N, C-alpha and C positions, 0 to 999 in steps of 0.2 A: 629757664632757670637764668639766671637767678632775680627775684625778686628787683624791680629798676621802681627809681623814684622820679616821679613823673617831675620835669622840669622843662616844663612852656619854651620854646623859644622858635627863632623865624625859619621856616624849610623853604633849605633853594631851590628856586623853583626848577632851575634848572637841572636836567637829569646828567648821572654820572657820564655813561655813556650812550651812544645811540644804539636803539636795540635793531635797530636794520644791520648795522654795520656786526654787534657783537654776533649775528647770524653768519654774518659771510664767512665763505671756505673753512669751514670745520677740517680741521686733519683728519687724521685715522686713529685709532688706538695705536700707541707701541704695546707688540706684545712682549712677552716674558725675554728677561734679558737672555742670551744663549740659543734663542730657539734661530741662529745662521740669519741675523739681522747684520749687516756693517751697521758702522758708527754713523757715517756719512746714512744710510741711509733712515738709519734714529732719529739722527738730526734734524734731516728733513719731514719727518714724520711731528716734530715737536714743534710745528711752525710759528710764529713770527720770534723774534729774535729778544731776549733781552728774559726770556722765561731762567727764572731760580728752579723753577721742580723738576724733579729728575723722568726722564721719560715714565708712561705710560707700565704697568706690571699686572700680566694677568695668570690666576696660576690654577690649577684642577682642586679640589677643596669636596672633603667630605667629611659630613659628622653624623653618628649616631646618637639619636634620643632615646633619653629612659623609656619609651616602650619600646625600643627594638627596633625603630622604622631607622631608616638611615636616608640621607639627604647629598647627593651628586648636588656640586657646582662651582662655577667659574664665579673667583674672586677678581677686581679689578682694583689699582689703588692706581689714582693719578690726579693730575689734574684739567680745569677746563680754562684754558687762554681767554679772554676778553679783551677786543680791540676795539675801536675807535673806526670813523671814518677809514682814515689812509691805511687800516691795520696795523697801528700801532697797537701793540701793546696798555694796556690797560691793569688788569687783576688776573690772578692764577688763581681760583675756583679749585680747591683740594676735595676730589670726594673717593666713597669706596664701593662699588655695585656690585650686590651681587644676584648671579645669574645662573637660573636653568633651562634646556634646553626644553623647549613645549612637546607638549601629548604626539607620536606620530601621528598624521592627521586632523590632527586638535588645534583650536585656535593661536592664535598669539599668547601670549601671556601675559600680565596687565604688568606695567613700571609705577614701586611708589617711589616717590620721594620723600626721604624724612631730614626734617630740618628740626635744631634745638635753636632757644631761645634767649633770653639775656634783657636785652642785645650785652654778646662779647660769650656764647655759650655755644662751641662744637659741637657737634652731632654725636657727639659716642653715649650722652647718653639714653639716648634712642639706641644709639649701634647695640653699644654689650650693653646697655640695663635691660631693654623692654622686646624687641622686635629683630634683630637679626639673630644670625648664628650662632653664635658666641654669647658668655653672657660672662658679667661678675657678678658673683654672687657678693650678694650685701641685704641680706635677712637677719633678724633678729632683731632686740630691743635697742644695738648700740652700731656703730660701725668703729674699725678705729684707723686710720691715715697710715700703718704698719702694716697691713695683714694682707696674705700673699696675692697678688696682681695677676692669680693666672681664671685661664678661661675657664670655662668649662662648656658643654654643648648646651645650646640655648632651647628646653622645651614650648616656651611660647613663643618662638620665631616664626615671621610669617611666610619667608620664606615656601616654604609650601605652597601659600597659592598666590603669591607676588612676588616679583623680581625688588629689589629693593638697593634705590642708588639711598645715601648720606653723602649731604649738600655741608660743608664749612663756611658761611660766609666768611666775606672778607674782612680779619683781624684775629679769626677760628679759625685752630687748628694748622692747616702748616698753608690758610689763604692768606693769597695777600696782593698788596697794589702795586702795581709795577716800579714805581717809584718811592717807595716807600712808607706814601702817607695816605690815607685810610680814610684819612677825615671823611673826604666829598662821599664815599657810602656808606657814614654811621648816622644817617636818617630816614626817616620813617618808607620814602616816598623811591630817594636813590637802593637801598637794601629790597625793595621786594620787585624792583626792577632789575635787577642784576642776578639776584634766586632766578627769577621768570628769567631773563635771559640764560643764564649754565641753565633751567632747565631743558631749555628748548634745544642750546647747541648741544646738549647729549641725548635729548632725541634727534636732530637730525649725522651729528656719530653716527652715530650706533643703525640708525637708518629704524626705528622704534617707532615713529611716525603716529604710525596707524593699529597702535598697539593702544589697551582701555591706562586710561593713566588717571592716577592717583597723591595724592599730598596726604603725610603726616608730619603736623607740627606740633612743639609742645611749648605751655610757658608762651612765651612771648611766641616761641614759631606757630603756638594758632591763634592767635591772634594777627601772624605774618599773612596765617592761610588764604583767607577770603581776598584781600590785597595782590595774593601772586597767581592767587585765583582766575581775578576778575584783569588785571597788566594778561595772562598768559592769552583770556579768550580774547579781550578787542586792541592789542596790540601785536600781537602776535600771531595768532589763527588758531591757538593751542585749546581744546576744552579737556577738563577734568571730571572723569565721572562719578570721581567723591574725593570727599576731604576724611579727616579725621583730628580732629583739633582738644589735645590732651594737656590737662590741666591749664588749657587760653585764658587767655587775659580779652576778651570784648571789646571793653570800654574801661580806657584808663583815670576814667571817673569814679566808678564806683572804686578803685582794687588800693587806694592810702587814701579817699576825703579827710578834710579835719574834723578833726572830734564831734566839730558842732553839727558836722551832714550826717542826718543814722540811718545812710543807707551802708558807713562802712558796719554801724554795729548790727544790724539786720541782715547783710548776705556771711557774718561770721557766725552767729548765734548757731545755727543749726551743725555747723563744724564747732566748737568747745561744747557741746552736746554729745557732739556723735563720738570726742575724746573722751567725755566723762563714763560714756558708755564700753568706751573699749577700757577704762581703770579698771571699772567696775569685774568686766570681765566678758561684754557681750557687745558682738561684733554687730556695732552701726547696718541698718539700712532703711532705704528709703520709707516701708513702714513703722517702723519702731520711730522713724524721726518726721511724723505727718505732722502731729499734736503743735513738734515743736517748729518745720516751717509754718504752718498760718500761723502761729502764734508770731511769731515772727514778721511775717507780712504783715500782723492784724492790730492783736490790743501790743505787742510791745513798740512795735512803729507809732499807734496812736498817744501810748506813754511818755515813746521820745522825743513827740513834740510838745507835750505841753511842757519841756523843758523843767531841768534840775530844782529850778526851785520851785518845783510844787510838791510837795510831801508825801502827799499821798499818792503820785506817778511814783515816786524813787521806792516809795515804799512796795509799790505793787512789783516792781520791776523785780528792787531787792529781794521778795521772798520766790520767786518764779523764775530766774537767773538762776539764782544759787542752787535751786534745786535741776534745774537744765544741765547747769557746766558743772553739779557738783565739786561746789567751790563754798568760802563759809559768807553768809550773809553778807558779815560785817567789813570784809573786803569789793563783796559788790556795792553796799549803802556809800561806803569809798569814792567807790567811781560813778553812784548813781547811777547804775543798773549799764552801765557805758565800758565795758574789759576791754582794755589795752589786752591786743596779741603776748607780749610778755611778761603782762603776767598772768595772762593763762601760764606758761610755758613755764613758767616758773613756781607760781601758788602751790599747783597740788602739791608735789611732791621737793618742797622746798626744805621740810624736818629730815630728809635724807643729803641733801647737798647736793640734790638730782633737778633738772632743765629742759623742759623737749623742744624738738624740734619745730620750730613752726614754719619747717614744710609737711614735716607729719609728727604729731604728736604719740605714736606710738615710740621712734627714733628718741633717748636718750642719754644725755652725758651729765657728765661732774660740774657744776657750778665751778669757775675758779675763788668765786671771796660768794661762799655762802649765809654768812652775818651780814651781809653788807644790805642801806634798805634797799640800793639798786647793782645790780651787778652787772658791768657788759661779759657776757660768753659772745664765742663763738659757735656757728650753726652745728648743733650735731651731728647733720644730715648733708648739708650745703659742703659744711667746708670740710670737715673729714672724711668725708667721700674724692677731693680732690686729688689727693696723694696716690690714690690707687689705679683711683678711673686714668688716670695721669701715665699713668707705668705701666698699666692692662693697651693702652692702644700706643705706646711706645711700641711694645714689645710686640702685640696683633703689627703693628706697620713695619714693623724689620725682618723677626723671625717667622712670622706663618705670612706673611704678605709679599716678603721682600723687597719693599720700597723704604728704600734710606733716603729722610733728610739731613746731612750730617748737620748741616750747617742757619740748619731753625728754629726753633725754638715752640715746641707742637703750644699751642695755644687752649689748654681747654677750659679754662672761664677766663676770660678778657676783662682784668676792670675796666683799662683806659678807653677800651670799646664802648664798656658800659659808663664814666663816667664822661663822655664825649658825646653820648651821642645829642641832635639835634630831634626835638620832639615835636616841633611845629609851631602853628605861631595861631592867631585866634582866641578866641573864649573860650573855646569848649577841650575839652579833655580830649587825647586821639583814643577811640575806638571802630574797629570796624563791625563790630553790626551792621552799620552799612552797604559794605561791598558783601556781606556774607545774604543780604537781601536781594544786592541785585545780581547774584551768583543762583540762586534757588529758583527766582524770577524770568532772568532767561532763560536755564536749562532745566525744563524739567523733567529733565530724568538723572538726575544729578542727586549723590545721595551724601550727607553728612552726619557722621559721626562723632557726641559730643563727653567728652572721658573726663572725668573727675574722678580722686578721692577723698570719701566722706571726710577726713580727718588732714587735709594741708586747710591750713589758715592763711596761706601766700595769694591763693586761688581760691577760693571757697566758692564749692558747688554750685552752693543758692546762689550765688552772682550770674551765674551763666544761666540758674536756670526761671532766675525775673524775667535778665535776658530775652533768650527765648521764647517765653512767655507772652511776648511783645512783636512776637512775628506775626504774622498773618502764615494762615495753612498752604496757599498756593497746590490747593489741587487735596481733592480726595483722599490720594495718597501719603502717612507722615512719608516723608524722606529728613527731618530732620529729629535727632534722636539726642536725648542726656542719657548717660549710661554711666553712676555712683560708685562704683568699687571700696569697700575695705586699702582702710591707706590712705596714703596723702599724694603730696604734689608727683610723688616718683612710685604708686599705688602698685604698678610694674615688681619692683624688688621683691611681693610674695606672691607665693604661686599660685595663691586659689586666685587672685587675683588677675594673674599675669593671664590664666589659663581662662577667666573668665574676660576679659580684656581681647585673648586671642577667636574668643567666641564670637564675641556680636563685630567684633571686623570681619572676620572674614563670612559671617551672613550679610553684612552690611556690602561687603564688594558682592558677594553673589548676587544680590537684588540689584545691584546697581548695573551689572552684567548681565541680568538678564533684562532692565529696560533698556539695555545699549544692543544685546542683540532684536530681541522684539521692537524696534523702530527700523533699525536696518533692513528687519524681516518683511515688515508689513510700508515700509516706509512713510508709515503718520509720523506725526510725535507724543510724543507720552502724556503730552496732557489731549481732552476733546477737541478735537479743531472747531471755528466758526465755521459756518455755512456762510461758501463761499459763491460768486454769484456765478450763474455759470454764462460764459462768456456765449 
């Protein structure tokens, strides 16, 4: 989050910092204030000069889940200093880590690194929305910016099966460049390098190199995932056991193509149909949408390619699309079967003056100018949730985690980062499918879960489905899966979807850990080895 406008620019060839230098001389984590440390000792542990963020704080925490289970854990709020080859501070990456003690005599617990998207979004959405130990309730058909920001125990937390580390890229949350100018980090390559370096720094600093390592990224964070995994593998020497790509953008060429490009219409039609099902009181499923998916990539695409001048094609499109999307045929005919997202947000409930969120059509708000032919309106989900999420994160840091940053503003969704992002050069839009291919091909044990919501019009699930279909099998075992849930971009706000997502993720982790253990026990690769000549 949020949706990013693709603006091709030249990508700087030089990286923001040296990866080897970033990993040098990692300081120990500072303990919670009041545990007998002297100010001098705490300053020594803080590492390079110029740090603006306070010393790390570790607290003992516990939650009781609705089913009666209790989870005790440590929570650490702090920052990871990244330095250049001379040890000079370049950036501080703010993080929150939740860790539990392993079972006596049991294996080391997995550790999962979580990153949101934007670019320009902090990791709060995943932290207190999806998988952290606490959750900001965001259920219901509308969201109020003035709602109570109080957190509740998260029944969908992943802390039961993995430790969690939430990272904020430079310019988000409390993460900052040392010199105050983060623009050199605001491009695809440098951003992935910095986050890979921060992950490696955390692992070394906390002696977790031997732990099973996983990644979860949402939206642009999902785009980051394969790039970070590749950098960890090839440049730092760290292998991930699994990735979860949540509402990801895998290819920006498919995100916002021009209206003359049929792909944008093809990828969104199943989500338009899912929205219509929900409006009619039926939860969408892949089974219910199977015919829509087949039509979208078949006859619909064929008629789109005939062009709007073909009257027969337009009439066929009008009848079928109007029925699937639950819209007035006259509106569909006006757009020649090529529906705009804005019209789907506004048309279904225009008589009541309501507009739907592009991120989840199940969330609606008031249209500020319902009688106007065209109306500009803030998104009823993305914009409305900013205030309570920001307030809840500041409360979490200061009151529950005892980590206070009085002189910096917390940046939940930094528009300056989004507007200032450099998307790269060349003739092709940015994509991470190539990196995903490389990760899957190089490591026969890695598992990948791609997760989407049915009613997300920003990163539609069908785009990921079509892209995944273009990847080879990479062996007999299925290691790349797509799961789609009722809800939108943040489907985890819905209790049933949150529970299903948790189950699917835990199953993916179990499969990845089993493959890892089998390989360690036998010394054999995950895929059948080629017969080698005997010396």
